[in-house]
PDB file of the backbone (N, CA, C, O) and the ligand in Angstrom, with CONECT records:
HET     ZN  A 101       1
ATOM      1  N   UNK A   1     132.636 102.511  86.272  1.00  0.00           N
ATOM      2  CA  UNK A   1     131.660 101.730  85.518  1.00  0.00           C
ATOM      3  C   UNK A   1     130.907 100.761  86.421  1.00  0.00           C
ATOM      4  O   UNK A   1     129.703 100.558  86.258  1.00  0.00           O
ATOM      5  N   UNK A   2     131.629 100.155  87.386  1.00  0.00           N
ATOM      6  CA  UNK A   2     130.992  99.211  88.304  1.00  0.00           C
ATOM      7  C   UNK A   2     129.874  99.846  89.104  1.00  0.00           C
ATOM      8  O   UNK A   2     128.817  99.243  89.293  1.00  0.00           O
ATOM      9  N   UNK A   3     130.105 101.080  89.582  1.00  0.00           N
ATOM     10  CA  UNK A   3     129.085 101.780  90.368  1.00  0.00           C
ATOM     11  C   UNK A   3     127.856 102.078  89.525  1.00  0.00           C
ATOM     12  O   UNK A   3     126.729 102.041  90.018  1.00  0.00           O
ATOM     13  N   UNK A   4     128.083 102.377  88.240  1.00  0.00           N
ATOM     14  CA  UNK A   4     126.963 102.674  87.344  1.00  0.00           C
ATOM     15  C   UNK A   4     126.120 101.419  87.117  1.00  0.00           C
ATOM     16  O   UNK A   4     124.891 101.468  87.177  1.00  0.00           O
ATOM     17  N   UNK A   5     126.790 100.298  86.857  1.00  0.00           N
ATOM     18  CA  UNK A   5     126.079  99.032  86.661  1.00  0.00           C
ATOM     19  C   UNK A   5     125.320  98.658  87.927  1.00  0.00           C
ATOM     20  O   UNK A   5     124.176  98.207  87.867  1.00  0.00           O
ATOM     21  N   UNK A   6     125.966  98.849  89.074  1.00  0.00           N
ATOM     22  CA  UNK A   6     125.347  98.550  90.352  1.00  0.00           C
ATOM     23  C   UNK A   6     124.086  99.400  90.549  1.00  0.00           C
ATOM     24  O   UNK A   6     123.079  98.919  91.069  1.00  0.00           O
ATOM     25  N   UNK A   7     124.154 100.664  90.127  1.00  0.00           N
ATOM     26  CA  UNK A   7     123.024 101.569  90.268  1.00  0.00           C
ATOM     27  C   UNK A   7     121.846 101.104  89.428  1.00  0.00           C
ATOM     28  O   UNK A   7     120.693 101.362  89.773  1.00  0.00           O
ATOM     29  N   UNK A   8     122.135 100.409  88.310  1.00  0.00           N
ATOM     30  CA  UNK A   8     121.079  99.974  87.404  1.00  0.00           C
ATOM     31  C   UNK A   8     120.475  98.619  87.791  1.00  0.00           C
ATOM     32  O   UNK A   8     119.509  98.171  87.173  1.00  0.00           O
ATOM     33  N   UNK A   9     121.034  97.980  88.795  1.00  0.00           N
ATOM     34  CA  UNK A   9     120.603  96.640  89.176  1.00  0.00           C
ATOM     35  C   UNK A   9     119.344  96.699  90.060  1.00  0.00           C
ATOM     36  O   UNK A   9     119.382  97.211  91.179  1.00  0.00           O
ATOM     37  N   UNK A  10     118.232  96.165  89.537  1.00  0.00           N
ATOM     38  CA  UNK A  10     116.959  96.208  90.262  1.00  0.00           C
ATOM     39  C   UNK A  10     117.021  95.419  91.579  1.00  0.00           C
ATOM     40  O   UNK A  10     116.474  95.852  92.593  1.00  0.00           O
ATOM     41  N   UNK A  11     117.679  94.279  91.553  1.00  0.00           N
ATOM     42  CA  UNK A  11     117.748  93.463  92.774  1.00  0.00           C
ATOM     43  C   UNK A  11     118.473  94.215  93.892  1.00  0.00           C
ATOM     44  O   UNK A  11     118.029  94.230  95.040  1.00  0.00           O
ATOM     45  N   UNK A  12     119.603  94.842  93.527  1.00  0.00           N
ATOM     46  CA  UNK A  12     120.346  95.594  94.546  1.00  0.00           C
ATOM     47  C   UNK A  12     119.551  96.813  95.011  1.00  0.00           C
ATOM     48  O   UNK A  12     119.604  97.196  96.180  1.00  0.00           O
ATOM     49  N   UNK A  13     118.807  97.421  94.067  1.00  0.00           N
ATOM     50  CA  UNK A  13     117.998  98.570  94.459  1.00  0.00           C
ATOM     51  C   UNK A  13     116.884  98.161  95.419  1.00  0.00           C
ATOM     52  O   UNK A  13     116.583  98.872  96.377  1.00  0.00           O
ATOM     53  N   UNK A  14     116.276  97.002  95.150  1.00  0.00           N
ATOM     54  CA  UNK A  14     115.212  96.519  96.034  1.00  0.00           C
ATOM     55  C   UNK A  14     115.763  96.317  97.445  1.00  0.00           C
ATOM     56  O   UNK A  14     115.104  96.630  98.437  1.00  0.00           O
ATOM     57  N   UNK A  15     116.963  95.797  97.511  1.00  0.00           N
ATOM     58  CA  UNK A  15     117.600  95.598  98.813  1.00  0.00           C
ATOM     59  C   UNK A  15     117.783  96.942  99.526  1.00  0.00           C
ATOM     60  O   UNK A  15     117.536  97.058 100.726  1.00  0.00           O
ATOM     61  N   UNK A  16     118.226  97.969  98.756  1.00  0.00           N
ATOM     62  CA  UNK A  16     118.407  99.292  99.361  1.00  0.00           C
ATOM     63  C   UNK A  16     117.072  99.849  99.857  1.00  0.00           C
ATOM     64  O   UNK A  16     117.002 100.448 100.930  1.00  0.00           O
ATOM     65  N   UNK A  17     116.016  99.648  99.068  1.00  0.00           N
ATOM     66  CA  UNK A  17     114.691 100.150  99.448  1.00  0.00           C
ATOM     67  C   UNK A  17     114.257  99.535 100.777  1.00  0.00           C
ATOM     68  O   UNK A  17     113.810 100.239 101.682  1.00  0.00           O
ATOM     69  N   UNK A  18     114.396  98.213 100.881  1.00  0.00           N
ATOM     70  CA  UNK A  18     113.981  97.526 102.105  1.00  0.00           C
ATOM     71  C   UNK A  18     114.851  97.971 103.282  1.00  0.00           C
ATOM     72  O   UNK A  18     114.354  98.224 104.379  1.00  0.00           O
ATOM     73  N   UNK A  19     116.154  98.061 103.033  1.00  0.00           N
ATOM     74  CA  UNK A  19     117.085  98.479 104.090  1.00  0.00           C
ATOM     75  C   UNK A  19     116.775  99.894 104.577  1.00  0.00           C
ATOM     76  O   UNK A  19     116.876 100.182 105.769  1.00  0.00           O
ATOM     77  N   UNK A  20     116.394 100.777 103.645  1.00  0.00           N
ATOM     78  CA  UNK A  20     116.153 102.181 104.001  1.00  0.00           C
ATOM     79  C   UNK A  20     114.958 102.349 104.934  1.00  0.00           C
ATOM     80  O   UNK A  20     114.811 103.391 105.572  1.00  0.00           O
ATOM     81  N   UNK A  21     114.095 101.320 105.019  1.00  0.00           N
ATOM     82  CA  UNK A  21     112.959 101.409 105.932  1.00  0.00           C
ATOM     83  C   UNK A  21     113.395 101.259 107.385  1.00  0.00           C
ATOM     84  O   UNK A  21     112.715 101.731 108.297  1.00  0.00           O
ATOM     85  N   UNK A  22     114.524 100.603 107.594  1.00  0.00           N
ATOM     86  CA  UNK A  22     114.973 100.320 108.958  1.00  0.00           C
ATOM     87  C   UNK A  22     116.197 101.110 109.387  1.00  0.00           C
ATOM     88  O   UNK A  22     116.453 101.263 110.582  1.00  0.00           O
ATOM     89  N   UNK A  23     116.953 101.611 108.423  1.00  0.00           N
ATOM     90  CA  UNK A  23     118.182 102.321 108.798  1.00  0.00           C
ATOM     91  C   UNK A  23     118.548 103.369 107.751  1.00  0.00           C
ATOM     92  O   UNK A  23     118.068 103.333 106.618  1.00  0.00           O
ATOM     93  N   UNK A  24     119.410 104.305 108.155  1.00  0.00           N
ATOM     94  CA  UNK A  24     119.882 105.321 107.218  1.00  0.00           C
ATOM     95  C   UNK A  24     120.888 104.683 106.273  1.00  0.00           C
ATOM     96  O   UNK A  24     121.776 103.942 106.696  1.00  0.00           O
ATOM     97  N   UNK A  25     120.735 104.982 104.984  1.00  0.00           N
ATOM     98  CA  UNK A  25     121.693 104.482 103.999  1.00  0.00           C
ATOM     99  C   UNK A  25     122.876 105.441 103.901  1.00  0.00           C
ATOM    100  O   UNK A  25     122.787 106.604 104.293  1.00  0.00           O
ATOM    101  N   UNK A  26     123.980 104.930 103.372  1.00  0.00           N
ATOM    102  CA  UNK A  26     125.121 105.806 103.118  1.00  0.00           C
ATOM    103  C   UNK A  26     124.730 106.786 102.013  1.00  0.00           C
ATOM    104  O   UNK A  26     123.760 106.557 101.291  1.00  0.00           O
ATOM    105  N   UNK A  27     125.474 107.864 101.884  1.00  0.00           N
ATOM    106  CA  UNK A  27     125.173 108.867 100.849  1.00  0.00           C
ATOM    107  C   UNK A  27     125.185 108.226  99.462  1.00  0.00           C
ATOM    108  O   UNK A  27     124.319 108.514  98.637  1.00  0.00           O
ATOM    109  N   UNK A  28     126.169 107.353  99.204  1.00  0.00           N
ATOM    110  CA  UNK A  28     126.280 106.691  97.901  1.00  0.00           C
ATOM    111  C   UNK A  28     125.075 105.788  97.632  1.00  0.00           C
ATOM    112  O   UNK A  28     124.528 105.790  96.529  1.00  0.00           O
ATOM    113  N   UNK A  29     124.668 105.023  98.636  1.00  0.00           N
ATOM    114  CA  UNK A  29     123.507 104.143  98.466  1.00  0.00           C
ATOM    115  C   UNK A  29     122.229 104.945  98.274  1.00  0.00           C
ATOM    116  O   UNK A  29     121.369 104.577  97.474  1.00  0.00           O
ATOM    117  N   UNK A  30     122.111 106.050  99.015  1.00  0.00           N
ATOM    118  CA  UNK A  30     120.912 106.906  98.875  1.00  0.00           C
ATOM    119  C   UNK A  30     120.822 107.483  97.463  1.00  0.00           C
ATOM    120  O   UNK A  30     119.760 107.491  96.841  1.00  0.00           O
ATOM    121  N   UNK A  31     121.970 107.966  96.975  1.00  0.00           N
ATOM    122  CA  UNK A  31     122.003 108.531  95.615  1.00  0.00           C
ATOM    123  C   UNK A  31     121.685 107.471  94.575  1.00  0.00           C
ATOM    124  O   UNK A  31     120.905 107.709  93.653  1.00  0.00           O
ATOM    125  N   UNK A  32     122.300 106.288  94.728  1.00  0.00           N
ATOM    126  CA  UNK A  32     122.062 105.201  93.773  1.00  0.00           C
ATOM    127  C   UNK A  32     120.588 104.815  93.780  1.00  0.00           C
ATOM    128  O   UNK A  32     120.002 104.582  92.723  1.00  0.00           O
ATOM    129  N   UNK A  33     119.989 104.747  94.961  1.00  0.00           N
ATOM    130  CA  UNK A  33     118.578 104.374  95.068  1.00  0.00           C
ATOM    131  C   UNK A  33     117.689 105.436  94.411  1.00  0.00           C
ATOM    132  O   UNK A  33     116.777 105.102  93.656  1.00  0.00           O
ATOM    133  N   UNK A  34     117.955 106.701  94.699  1.00  0.00           N
ATOM    134  CA  UNK A  34     117.123 107.771  94.123  1.00  0.00           C
ATOM    135  C   UNK A  34     117.245 107.833  92.610  1.00  0.00           C
ATOM    136  O   UNK A  34     116.254 108.022  91.905  1.00  0.00           O
ATOM    137  N   UNK A  35     118.467 107.672  92.119  1.00  0.00           N
ATOM    138  CA  UNK A  35     118.663 107.677  90.665  1.00  0.00           C
ATOM    139  C   UNK A  35     117.924 106.506  90.026  1.00  0.00           C
ATOM    140  O   UNK A  35     117.257 106.659  89.003  1.00  0.00           O
ATOM    141  N   UNK A  36     118.055 105.335  90.645  1.00  0.00           N
ATOM    142  CA  UNK A  36     117.392 104.156  90.100  1.00  0.00           C
ATOM    143  C   UNK A  36     115.877 104.343  90.090  1.00  0.00           C
ATOM    144  O   UNK A  36     115.214 104.032  89.100  1.00  0.00           O
ATOM    145  N   UNK A  37     115.333 104.855  91.201  1.00  0.00           N
ATOM    146  CA  UNK A  37     113.883 105.033  91.292  1.00  0.00           C
ATOM    147  C   UNK A  37     113.375 106.074  90.299  1.00  0.00           C
ATOM    148  O   UNK A  37     112.206 106.053  89.914  1.00  0.00           O
ATOM    149  N   UNK A  38     114.253 106.982  89.888  1.00  0.00           N
ATOM    150  CA  UNK A  38     113.818 108.008  88.932  1.00  0.00           C
ATOM    151  C   UNK A  38     113.713 107.456  87.504  1.00  0.00           C
ATOM    152  O   UNK A  38     113.082 108.069  86.643  1.00  0.00           O
ATOM    153  N   UNK A  39     114.337 106.292  87.260  1.00  0.00           N
ATOM    154  CA  UNK A  39     114.307 105.749  85.898  1.00  0.00           C
ATOM    155  C   UNK A  39     113.622 104.382  85.792  1.00  0.00           C
ATOM    156  O   UNK A  39     113.402 103.888  84.687  1.00  0.00           O
ATOM    157  N   UNK A  40     113.288 103.775  86.920  1.00  0.00           N
ATOM    158  CA  UNK A  40     112.748 102.401  86.884  1.00  0.00           C
ATOM    159  C   UNK A  40     111.355 102.362  87.523  1.00  0.00           C
ATOM    160  O   UNK A  40     111.217 102.430  88.744  1.00  0.00           O
ATOM    161  N   UNK A  41     110.331 102.253  86.678  1.00  0.00           N
ATOM    162  CA  UNK A  41     108.952 102.261  87.192  1.00  0.00           C
ATOM    163  C   UNK A  41     108.635 101.079  88.108  1.00  0.00           C
ATOM    164  O   UNK A  41     108.016 101.284  89.153  1.00  0.00           O
ATOM    165  N   UNK A  42     109.034  99.841  87.761  1.00  0.00           N
ATOM    166  CA  UNK A  42     108.719  98.724  88.669  1.00  0.00           C
ATOM    167  C   UNK A  42     109.329  98.917  90.065  1.00  0.00           C
ATOM    168  O   UNK A  42     108.688  98.617  91.073  1.00  0.00           O
ATOM    169  N   UNK A  43     110.561  99.414  90.118  1.00  0.00           N
ATOM    170  CA  UNK A  43     111.196  99.615  91.426  1.00  0.00           C
ATOM    171  C   UNK A  43     110.540 100.775  92.173  1.00  0.00           C
ATOM    172  O   UNK A  43     110.432 100.749  93.399  1.00  0.00           O
ATOM    173  N   UNK A  44     110.106 101.784  91.434  1.00  0.00           N
ATOM    174  CA  UNK A  44     109.414 102.904  92.073  1.00  0.00           C
ATOM    175  C   UNK A  44     108.105 102.402  92.698  1.00  0.00           C
ATOM    176  O   UNK A  44     107.748 102.779  93.815  1.00  0.00           O
ATOM    177  N   UNK A  45     107.398 101.542  91.949  1.00  0.00           N
ATOM    178  CA  UNK A  45     106.158 100.960  92.460  1.00  0.00           C
ATOM    179  C   UNK A  45     106.443 100.099  93.694  1.00  0.00           C
ATOM    180  O   UNK A  45     105.726 100.162  94.692  1.00  0.00           O
ATOM    181  N   UNK A  46     107.501  99.298  93.603  1.00  0.00           N
ATOM    182  CA  UNK A  46     107.882  98.445  94.734  1.00  0.00           C
ATOM    183  C   UNK A  46     108.202  99.306  95.966  1.00  0.00           C
ATOM    184  O   UNK A  46     107.813  98.975  97.086  1.00  0.00           O
ATOM    185  N   UNK A  47     108.915 100.412  95.739  1.00  0.00           N
ATOM    186  CA  UNK A  47     109.276 101.302  96.840  1.00  0.00           C
ATOM    187  C   UNK A  47     108.028 101.874  97.521  1.00  0.00           C
ATOM    188  O   UNK A  47     107.963 101.947  98.748  1.00  0.00           O
ATOM    189  N   UNK A  48     107.047 102.277  96.719  1.00  0.00           N
ATOM    190  CA  UNK A  48     105.801 102.813  97.292  1.00  0.00           C
ATOM    191  C   UNK A  48     105.041 101.730  98.057  1.00  0.00           C
ATOM    192  O   UNK A  48     104.485 101.985  99.125  1.00  0.00           O
ATOM    193  N   UNK A  49     105.024 100.511  97.492  1.00  0.00           N
ATOM    194  CA  UNK A  49     104.329  99.406  98.164  1.00  0.00           C
ATOM    195  C   UNK A  49     104.994  99.078  99.498  1.00  0.00           C
ATOM    196  O   UNK A  49     104.313  98.820 100.490  1.00  0.00           O
ATOM    197  N   UNK A  50     106.330  99.090  99.519  1.00  0.00           N
ATOM    198  CA  UNK A  50     107.042  98.802 100.768  1.00  0.00           C
ATOM    199  C   UNK A  50     106.776  99.893 101.806  1.00  0.00           C
ATOM    200  O   UNK A  50     106.611  99.600 102.990  1.00  0.00           O
ATOM    201  N   UNK A  51     106.733 101.153 101.358  1.00  0.00           N
ATOM    202  CA  UNK A  51     106.451 102.251 102.283  1.00  0.00           C
ATOM    203  C   UNK A  51     105.041 102.107 102.851  1.00  0.00           C
ATOM    204  O   UNK A  51     104.814 102.370 104.032  1.00  0.00           O
ATOM    205  N   UNK A  52     104.091 101.686 102.005  1.00  0.00           N
ATOM    206  CA  UNK A  52     102.713 101.489 102.470  1.00  0.00           C
ATOM    207  C   UNK A  52     102.642 100.341 103.469  1.00  0.00           C
ATOM    208  O   UNK A  52     101.998 100.453 104.512  1.00  0.00           O
ATOM    209  N   UNK A  53     103.317  99.223 103.140  1.00  0.00           N
ATOM    210  CA  UNK A  53     103.333  98.092 104.069  1.00  0.00           C
ATOM    211  C   UNK A  53     103.960  98.475 105.404  1.00  0.00           C
ATOM    212  O   UNK A  53     103.499  98.051 106.463  1.00  0.00           O
ATOM    213  N   UNK A  54     105.015  99.282 105.341  1.00  0.00           N
ATOM    214  CA  UNK A  54     105.686  99.718 106.557  1.00  0.00           C
ATOM    215  C   UNK A  54     104.739 100.562 107.411  1.00  0.00           C
ATOM    216  O   UNK A  54     104.681 100.410 108.631  1.00  0.00           O
ATOM    217  N   UNK A  55     104.005 101.443 106.755  1.00  0.00           N
ATOM    218  CA  UNK A  55     103.044 102.291 107.465  1.00  0.00           C
ATOM    219  C   UNK A  55     101.939 101.444 108.102  1.00  0.00           C
ATOM    220  O   UNK A  55     101.566 101.662 109.254  1.00  0.00           O
ATOM    221  N   UNK A  56     101.420 100.474 107.340  1.00  0.00           N
ATOM    222  CA  UNK A  56     100.371  99.592 107.857  1.00  0.00           C
ATOM    223  C   UNK A  56     100.882  98.828 109.075  1.00  0.00           C
ATOM    224  O   UNK A  56     100.196  98.708 110.090  1.00  0.00           O
ATOM    225  N   UNK A  57     102.102  98.316 108.948  1.00  0.00           N
ATOM    226  CA  UNK A  57     102.682  97.547 110.050  1.00  0.00           C
ATOM    227  C   UNK A  57     102.878  98.420 111.287  1.00  0.00           C
ATOM    228  O   UNK A  57     102.626  97.976 112.407  1.00  0.00           O
ATOM    229  N   UNK A  58     103.328  99.667 111.088  1.00  0.00           N
ATOM    230  CA  UNK A  58     103.506 100.580 112.226  1.00  0.00           C
ATOM    231  C   UNK A  58     102.179 100.859 112.914  1.00  0.00           C
ATOM    232  O   UNK A  58     102.081 100.818 114.140  1.00  0.00           O
ATOM    233  N   UNK A  59     101.152 101.146 112.107  1.00  0.00           N
ATOM    234  CA  UNK A  59      99.828 101.441 112.679  1.00  0.00           C
ATOM    235  C   UNK A  59      99.249 100.232 113.386  1.00  0.00           C
ATOM    236  O   UNK A  59      98.631 100.344 114.445  1.00  0.00           O
ATOM    237  N   UNK A  60      99.463  99.060 112.773  1.00  0.00           N
ATOM    238  CA  UNK A  60      98.952  97.835 113.391  1.00  0.00           C
ATOM    239  C   UNK A  60      99.619  97.627 114.751  1.00  0.00           C
ATOM    240  O   UNK A  60      98.960  97.297 115.737  1.00  0.00           O
ATOM    241  N   UNK A  61     100.945  97.827 114.783  1.00  0.00           N
ATOM    242  CA  UNK A  61     101.678  97.630 116.035  1.00  0.00           C
ATOM    243  C   UNK A  61     101.276  98.659 117.091  1.00  0.00           C
ATOM    244  O   UNK A  61     101.374  98.396 118.289  1.00  0.00           O
ATOM    245  N   UNK A  62     100.824  99.827 116.643  1.00  0.00           N
ATOM    246  CA  UNK A  62     100.386 100.850 117.590  1.00  0.00           C
ATOM    247  C   UNK A  62      98.949 100.607 118.060  1.00  0.00           C
ATOM    248  O   UNK A  62      98.417 101.372 118.864  1.00  0.00           O
ATOM    249  N   UNK A  63      98.326  99.541 117.556  1.00  0.00           N
ATOM    250  CA  UNK A  63      96.983  99.188 118.012  1.00  0.00           C
ATOM    251  C   UNK A  63      95.883 100.019 117.392  1.00  0.00           C
ATOM    252  O   UNK A  63      94.748  99.989 117.868  1.00  0.00           O
ATOM    253  N   UNK A  64      96.194 100.773 116.323  1.00  0.00           N
ATOM    254  CA  UNK A  64      95.165 101.634 115.727  1.00  0.00           C
ATOM    255  C   UNK A  64      94.028 100.826 115.114  1.00  0.00           C
ATOM    256  O   UNK A  64      92.905 101.315 114.992  1.00  0.00           O
ATOM    257  N   UNK A  65      94.327  99.577 114.726  1.00  0.00           N
ATOM    258  CA  UNK A  65      93.299  98.791 114.038  1.00  0.00           C
ATOM    259  C   UNK A  65      92.816  97.620 114.898  1.00  0.00           C
ATOM    260  O   UNK A  65      92.381  96.594 114.375  1.00  0.00           O
ATOM    261  N   UNK A  66      92.896  97.783 116.196  1.00  0.00           N
ATOM    262  CA  UNK A  66      92.438  96.708 117.074  1.00  0.00           C
ATOM    263  C   UNK A  66      90.975  96.407 116.780  1.00  0.00           C
ATOM    264  O   UNK A  66      90.156  97.316 116.648  1.00  0.00           O
ATOM    265  N   UNK A  67      90.658  95.120 116.680  1.00  0.00           N
ATOM    266  CA  UNK A  67      89.277  94.716 116.405  1.00  0.00           C
ATOM    267  C   UNK A  67      88.929  94.745 114.932  1.00  0.00           C
ATOM    268  O   UNK A  67      87.807  94.394 114.565  1.00  0.00           O
ATOM    269  N   UNK A  68      89.863  95.155 114.066  1.00  0.00           N
ATOM    270  CA  UNK A  68      89.566  95.215 112.631  1.00  0.00           C
ATOM    271  C   UNK A  68      90.451  94.255 111.843  1.00  0.00           C
ATOM    272  O   UNK A  68      90.698  94.454 110.654  1.00  0.00           O
ATOM    273  N   UNK A  69      90.923  93.213 112.521  1.00  0.00           N
ATOM    274  CA  UNK A  69      91.870  92.294 111.898  1.00  0.00           C
ATOM    275  C   UNK A  69      91.308  91.650 110.627  1.00  0.00           C
ATOM    276  O   UNK A  69      92.068  91.307 109.722  1.00  0.00           O
ATOM    277  N   UNK A  70      89.985  91.483 110.553  1.00  0.00           N
ATOM    278  CA  UNK A  70      89.413  90.833 109.364  1.00  0.00           C
ATOM    279  C   UNK A  70      89.698  91.623 108.099  1.00  0.00           C
ATOM    280  O   UNK A  70      89.708  91.045 107.012  1.00  0.00           O
ATOM    281  N   UNK A  71      89.931  92.935 108.206  1.00  0.00           N
ATOM    282  CA  UNK A  71      90.230  93.741 107.026  1.00  0.00           C
ATOM    283  C   UNK A  71      91.688  93.624 106.603  1.00  0.00           C
ATOM    284  O   UNK A  71      92.055  94.043 105.505  1.00  0.00           O
ATOM    285  N   UNK A  72      92.515  93.057 107.467  1.00  0.00           N
ATOM    286  CA  UNK A  72      93.945  92.968 107.189  1.00  0.00           C
ATOM    287  C   UNK A  72      94.340  91.613 106.613  1.00  0.00           C
ATOM    288  O   UNK A  72      95.503  91.395 106.275  1.00  0.00           O
ATOM    289  N   UNK A  73      93.378  90.704 106.501  1.00  0.00           N
ATOM    290  CA  UNK A  73      93.693  89.361 106.004  1.00  0.00           C
ATOM    291  C   UNK A  73      93.462  89.275 104.498  1.00  0.00           C
ATOM    292  O   UNK A  73      92.575  89.925 103.943  1.00  0.00           O
ATOM    293  N   UNK A  74      94.288  88.453 103.857  1.00  0.00           N
ATOM    294  CA  UNK A  74      94.089  88.190 102.433  1.00  0.00           C
ATOM    295  C   UNK A  74      92.861  87.309 102.253  1.00  0.00           C
ATOM    296  O   UNK A  74      92.531  86.494 103.115  1.00  0.00           O
ATOM    297  N   UNK A  75      92.193  87.483 101.124  1.00  0.00           N
ATOM    298  CA  UNK A  75      91.078  86.596 100.817  1.00  0.00           C
ATOM    299  C   UNK A  75      91.664  85.219 100.498  1.00  0.00           C
ATOM    300  O   UNK A  75      92.845  85.096 100.173  1.00  0.00           O
ATOM    301  N   UNK A  76      90.824  84.189 100.593  1.00  0.00           N
ATOM    302  CA  UNK A  76      91.296  82.827 100.287  1.00  0.00           C
ATOM    303  C   UNK A  76      91.781  82.752  98.840  1.00  0.00           C
ATOM    304  O   UNK A  76      92.760  82.067  98.542  1.00  0.00           O
ATOM    305  N   UNK A  77      91.083  83.467  97.934  1.00  0.00           N
ATOM    306  CA  UNK A  77      91.463  83.466  96.519  1.00  0.00           C
ATOM    307  C   UNK A  77      92.863  84.069  96.334  1.00  0.00           C
ATOM    308  O   UNK A  77      93.687  83.511  95.609  1.00  0.00           O
ATOM    309  N   UNK A  78      93.128  85.185  96.977  1.00  0.00           N
ATOM    310  CA  UNK A  78      94.445  85.823  96.880  1.00  0.00           C
ATOM    311  C   UNK A  78      95.522  84.948  97.490  1.00  0.00           C
ATOM    312  O   UNK A  78      96.631  84.851  96.965  1.00  0.00           O
ATOM    313  N   UNK A  79      95.188  84.313  98.600  1.00  0.00           N
ATOM    314  CA  UNK A  79      96.139  83.424  99.277  1.00  0.00           C
ATOM    315  C   UNK A  79      96.534  82.261  98.346  1.00  0.00           C
ATOM    316  O   UNK A  79      97.712  81.920  98.233  1.00  0.00           O
ATOM    317  N   UNK A  80      95.545  81.669  97.692  1.00  0.00           N
ATOM    318  CA  UNK A  80      95.813  80.544  96.789  1.00  0.00           C
ATOM    319  C   UNK A  80      96.612  80.991  95.560  1.00  0.00           C
ATOM    320  O   UNK A  80      97.486  80.269  95.081  1.00  0.00           O
ATOM    321  N   UNK A  81      96.301  82.194  95.056  1.00  0.00           N
ATOM    322  CA  UNK A  81      97.009  82.721  93.877  1.00  0.00           C
ATOM    323  C   UNK A  81      98.497  82.927  94.205  1.00  0.00           C
ATOM    324  O   UNK A  81      99.366  82.550  93.419  1.00  0.00           O
ATOM    325  N   UNK A  82      98.775  83.511  95.341  1.00  0.00           N
ATOM    326  CA  UNK A  82     100.165  83.753  95.749  1.00  0.00           C
ATOM    327  C   UNK A  82     100.898  82.434  95.959  1.00  0.00           C
ATOM    328  O   UNK A  82     102.045  82.268  95.544  1.00  0.00           O
ATOM    329  N   UNK A  83     100.213  81.503  96.610  1.00  0.00           N
ATOM    330  CA  UNK A  83     100.825  80.197  96.869  1.00  0.00           C
ATOM    331  C   UNK A  83     101.175  79.486  95.570  1.00  0.00           C
ATOM    332  O   UNK A  83     102.260  78.919  95.445  1.00  0.00           O
ATOM    333  N   UNK A  84     100.254  79.513  94.594  1.00  0.00           N
ATOM    334  CA  UNK A  84     100.542  78.814  93.340  1.00  0.00           C
ATOM    335  C   UNK A  84     101.659  79.506  92.560  1.00  0.00           C
ATOM    336  O   UNK A  84     102.461  78.836  91.909  1.00  0.00           O
ATOM    337  N   UNK A  85     101.721  80.850  92.619  1.00  0.00           N
ATOM    338  CA  UNK A  85     102.819  81.563  91.935  1.00  0.00           C
ATOM    339  C   UNK A  85     104.164  81.242  92.573  1.00  0.00           C
ATOM    340  O   UNK A  85     105.163  81.084  91.871  1.00  0.00           O
ATOM    341  N   UNK A  86     104.194  81.148  93.876  1.00  0.00           N
ATOM    342  CA  UNK A  86     105.442  80.815  94.567  1.00  0.00           C
ATOM    343  C   UNK A  86     105.906  79.407  94.204  1.00  0.00           C
ATOM    344  O   UNK A  86     107.104  79.149  94.091  1.00  0.00           O
ATOM    345  N   UNK A  87     104.946  78.499  94.021  1.00  0.00           N
ATOM    346  CA  UNK A  87     105.315  77.124  93.680  1.00  0.00           C
ATOM    347  C   UNK A  87     105.769  77.020  92.224  1.00  0.00           C
ATOM    348  O   UNK A  87     106.575  76.156  91.881  1.00  0.00           O
ATOM    349  N   UNK A  88     105.242  77.915  91.360  1.00  0.00           N
ATOM    350  CA  UNK A  88     105.635  77.923  89.946  1.00  0.00           C
ATOM    351  C   UNK A  88     107.065  78.413  89.769  1.00  0.00           C
ATOM    352  O   UNK A  88     107.861  77.791  89.066  1.00  0.00           O
ATOM    353  N   UNK A  89     107.382  79.523  90.405  1.00  0.00           N
ATOM    354  CA  UNK A  89     108.664  80.186  90.174  1.00  0.00           C
ATOM    355  C   UNK A  89     109.411  80.411  91.488  1.00  0.00           C
ATOM    356  O   UNK A  89     109.411  81.513  92.037  1.00  0.00           O
ATOM    357  N   UNK A  90     110.045  79.353  91.979  1.00  0.00           N
ATOM    358  CA  UNK A  90     110.833  79.551  93.198  1.00  0.00           C
ATOM    359  C   UNK A  90     112.026  80.481  92.910  1.00  0.00           C
ATOM    360  O   UNK A  90     112.541  80.522  91.793  1.00  0.00           O
ATOM    361  N   UNK A  91     112.441  81.208  93.920  1.00  0.00           N
ATOM    362  CA  UNK A  91     113.608  82.070  93.753  1.00  0.00           C
ATOM    363  C   UNK A  91     114.842  81.226  93.529  1.00  0.00           C
ATOM    364  O   UNK A  91     115.029  80.211  94.200  1.00  0.00           O
ATOM    365  N   UNK A  92     115.697  81.634  92.584  1.00  0.00           N
ATOM    366  CA  UNK A  92     116.886  80.831  92.324  1.00  0.00           C
ATOM    367  C   UNK A  92     118.033  81.089  93.258  1.00  0.00           C
ATOM    368  O   UNK A  92     118.926  80.251  93.385  1.00  0.00           O
ATOM    369  N   UNK A  93     118.034  82.249  93.929  1.00  0.00           N
ATOM    370  CA  UNK A  93     119.217  82.467  94.777  1.00  0.00           C
ATOM    371  C   UNK A  93     118.897  82.929  96.137  1.00  0.00           C
ATOM    372  O   UNK A  93     119.801  83.148  96.943  1.00  0.00           O
TER     373      UNK A  93
HETATM  374 ZN    ZN A 101     114.599  98.699  88.992  1.00  0.00          ZN2+
END
């Protein structure tokens, strides 16, 4: 039962998603992540966003976008929106 509850936990799944970008997960963690992503739309979206960010970061580090840094910056409006949301709801743990 504990493994099933763990599989349903979005926070733990997010951790697995981020971890999977840098290292191979155990078979159990891989299965739990895939099962979770098959039933949880927000986590599936988060997983795709993380994969996209990872790809952007890899390309940036490879110098593919040299001279195009202005396209990689957030607008001032987006920056302020994120800042105000972070100040509204700090993480509790
Ligand atoms: Zn989830």
